[in-house]
Steps between C-alpha positions, in 0.01 A plus 500: 500500500280790393199318637668475839619861514164652408330426834818605682500832316130541570557437868785749509283759326224441752745550785626822344145630458415399855807680631408812306148485640630461854742788450216739413226353718596719795512825302230749407331487161532877451851619421622851431822696529477878460189700580350837577211601724219681324331799660247509777302796638520703181146635502412383852137622502332550838308199629188716510500484118543123466133431436556642151673235285645768272704623797689171532488327163719400328690349792779521622564871465804477270267397219408865461844610387725201424436391141570173318789680331640592843482136609672392181778746574556333838552170323754657266676665795581157639220422743330163474225551759305765686378495857150642469370658823125464550354694793244268666318787673229549234430125501452513878265800487123454494480791255629289211271198555277577197795484259744276689508250211615777268787586735628143495454485123696822460793359697496196272490728194801686641694176544427404140600845379839455663529148361436624145811715539701182559538555876419265785295626795508478878157621614582673829214545747629828634322611815606846612485672839217734582125504474207736468542664159738226389261221589577190711875491549768289664413595858134406470576167331751408767300620800144400410443120472190554288694715255781245484238237413377729224859535377527119499195473277636773274833313470322179408291680239809664350673160483193358328501792254860422402483121526470432127787725397831343396664406833842547345418864431266616779536474878317643801652676802262462795579819695754776459708596805278369780522735797511246779759334725748783467807448723377725777171305514667161561184324378441208262159592363596497134585131429149365576342782300734434211403132517132596471570727204703228332221246549235738366700573185622145441148360520390724213819485291672161526754574224584864572832592659429688823735764642544508879693737725598535860342760725608854591502660154632182331818524703779253421539395863125443524513276194783308663272428798252311279517123455423404138410145606191641672343552156557163329506678166796529266329730249592810698717806468632657819548874498673770701556874459805712575541876498822511700643743592167670564656838576620511138220324314211701649645851513229761549211249516237659725311170535804300614523610862577820686876507437585417139274776367768750609782314322590605145814551298690178581656305215544128458745405629530794743875458552550562128385860541775760528553583867386858461182394315414240764561752779278755329220241453517402867487864608187551290339192652578609856374852425176354362455286811556802722253708303222249437516204739311500831725679753515205736619269222770711337802392706400136469457528124838662455660223705308236302623651174857465622436140607348405166786648299762343730361159401564557127793744484755252358478249216518208744223634723268581209563158346415326827180702539378423149612136503326407826149425362639303206721293726216428743268380223775298328580320826131426557461369146800272536373364831160418353602391150324789326641566150643849460280551193196465730600804708381835367645834603160656447585863573807720525553856393638845561268798499522743213289781649239527771190665356515870578864489610747689282787258563563248220744219571790520252437248220852358529440418867177320419659303218787399729260385771281294266807346337638402839176333607460318169855370527429363847172337398645335191811383685262302724288384206193694622258650247416864573243772439608859555273772633365652280365611161395852598435735788738580785726204414434512126766383260285537187270784602511765769169671583208577269649312208829690491796276413753411769869539434625205291799404716339199672339367183824544307679293764239224470516502121877448526477196729634174357238232428348351813630163606264204481327422829685252722286206605 
């Protein structure tokens, strides 16, 4: 009898192993749950100085002030990965040609430094707007076919640089927040460009998990317009960003448009503020608009402020506003059979302080916002990476190495253990 059952048991075991293989075959190799974005643009030297390797190395910029001990602290705080922004501009500049190999090697050293702290890494190719002193930026890459071809070669070289790293611990994001196909443009330029980037990276790194986004600043609706079957590749993460409601998350940011820079003093959620405090904050905002905004725009800005607040002035309205991107991505994932663990909320955050602006967002408001977004992401089974370690949105540091208030980090430290990824 034992002789007869042995092959039966072996066959059953084979079927079980086959089923397990099939269950994970359509999921990415790289898995992570809770992450933080490291800094970018800390030193930000002028492009005119890029011919001097000492100006840029080590690279990325956070290497100059984030220590191995700091990275180890992130692990203890409850993060299991970092999203590591790498500005491609120096790699696209002719000025760095004599030491280009050293730039790539320094990025690899940075990845390994993070890995030694026990953290996984998403290497984020983080083009930024602008040019001239900041080097080749998003606009030039998107508008100049020759520069996009150069960016393609750079992406392939970065994939090749990372190709031998542990694919369970290192992944590559091909472009941060592509500025293309925004709703008002009604174009579909991004999908074929994304396909070219994917092909360039996959050729050089067959085992590496690649991170892809939709267009228009990695918008959730733009992601939902992509068809995953166009890529014939299951070793992918799909990413989106959400900073809703923008009027709260970007208060005072001078670089975020010509309206929100005048908005400060609003709590999260705004309806939780005492009525007299909310009224006083709104009066200050309107007074600032009247004093500082272009005269022809003032009435429109005041009306826009009222419209924005009317969309989030009750719990139900605020919930609907914040849930919309999650729901759109979840519906897309279900329609295409994408596991929730393969969808990364790559950025979300609430500003602490715009550089040079006296207003500091109350720490309790920031902690409440981050907690709300984390709850939404984890309810959907999406891994997440908050923005960011330091700077205007810093949760660890503020500016120039000064510590940020601990409220957000304390909230993260108190989170229950992350659930295992759902495949």
